[in-house]
N, C-alpha and C positions, 0 to 999 in steps of 0.2 A: 571604412566606407560604409555608411548605415545602409541598412536593408531597405528595399522599396517594395511598394505593391503588395502582392498577397504574402511575400515571404517576411515582410516586417510584422505580420500576425503570427508567424510561426506555423508549425506543423502539430497537428494532435499526436500524442505518444502512442506508440503500437499497443494495442489491446486495452486501450483506454475503455474503463467502464465505471459507472456511478454505482456506488453501493449504498450511499444514502445521498439522494439526489441534493445537489449543489452543497454538499458538506464534506463527504467522503468518496474518493475515487481511487482506483487501483489502475496500473499500468505495468509494463515491463520497464526495467531500468531507461530513463531518457537517454537515447542516444543507441540504445540497442545493447545486447549483451554478446560477451565473449568476442569472437573474432568478427561479430557483425557490427560491433560498436563503431560509431562515426562521431568524430567531434562536431562537424557541422549539424548532423541530425540532433545531436545532443542540444547544441545551442538552439536550433530551432524549435525543438520541444519544449525546452525551459522558456524560451519566448511564448510560445503558445499558452503554456500553464499561467504564466504572468498575465498575459493578455485576457485570459479567462477567469481572472480573480483568485487564483490560488495563492493562499497566503504562506504554505508550508508544504516542504516535500518530506516526508518521513522514509527513509531508507532503513530497510531491514537487513541489509547486508552486513556481514561480519567485517568486511574491508572497507576502506574510505573511497571506495570508487565514487567518482561523481562530486564528492563533497567540495573539492576546490573548484569545481565548475559552477556549482551552486553560489558560492561565495563570490566568485567573479561576475556572476550574473546578478548579484544581490538578491538572490532568493533565499528566503528563510528555509532552514532544514534542520532535522533532527535525525541522529543516527541511533537506532536500537537494534543490534544485532540479534537476529533469531537464532544463530546457532545451527548446528547440523541435525539435530534431532535426539533421539534417545533419551536418556535421563535429564541432560540439560534442557530439554524443551519445558519441562514442567517448571523449571526455575525461571526460564526466559520469558514465557507466555504472560505472567503478570505484568511485568514491565512494558512488554509490547502493547498489551490491551490498555494498561493504565496510561501509557503515553498518548495514545489515541483518544482515549476518553478525556484526558486532561485538556488535550487541544480542543476537542469538539465540545467542551464545556464553554468556551468562549464562542458565541453565536457569530463573530465576526471571522471565525478561522474557516478556511476552505482547504482541505488537505488532500493530497495525493500521497498514496503509500505504493512502495515498490520493493520487489526483490530484483535479482539478476534478470530473471525471465518470468514471463507471467504462466506459472505452471501449477501444479497441485498444492504445493506448500503455500503459496500466496492466497489461493483459493481457500485452503484450510484456515488461514489467519482471518480471512474475511468472514467466514462463517463463523470461527470461534469467537471474533469481536462482536457478532450479532448476539451470541449466548452471553458472552461477558457483559454486554451493555444491557440485557434483559429485552432486547428487541424482539428476540423469539424465544420459545420455551424449550424446544427440543432439537437434539442433533439433526434427526433426519430432516427436520423443517429447515434448519438453518443451511443444510448441505443442499436441499433442494433448491432454495432461494438462491444461493450463490450459483449453482448450476444453470439456473434460468436467467440470471443476469449476465453470465459469462459465455452462454451457450456452449460449454464444455463439461463433460462428465469429470467429476472429481475422483482421482484415484487414491490408493492406498496412502500416499505421503500426506495428502490433504486431510483425509479422513482420520489419520493418527492425531493430527493436530486438535480437531473436533473431539476426538476421544479422551484426550489429556485434558482439554478444556473441562470437560464434563466430568471425568474420574478425579480430577484434582480440584474439582469445584472452583475453577478459576472464574469468580463472578465479582462483578462490581459491588462494592458495599452499598446498601441503600442510603439515600440522602438523610 
């Protein structure tokens, strides 16, 4: 049975925020996380993303959660696992940032990136990407921008990602 009325347009994902207006947004995993995850909500949020012109979802989860739903709903997706942190973080960040940059090089791409929940780690990835892409020059500025966009203070897990981005000089090569 096709959805009717406002439900046909879906619902905005929770914690949705634009990082780069009309190009890169972030949210918690469509459908919610852990025990809060609901299949119907996931479907409604994917519909909302499609209806609002998103061309791709980038999952930073290490697990394949939601990938089958993206396929069923014919939503293009990419999975680039962020890992748990520690030493592997420095190995994973170049791939995460490179994937986002590669997608955003196409002016027709409109990307949503997510982790399980919208927390410090996702905020750290967003701030790290701003540094990687050369959109900001310093860690404190990247953190401040993401804190303002998300209206939440970034804790130690997010700041670790920013620190690793800076210390490992994870930067996009100039064109």
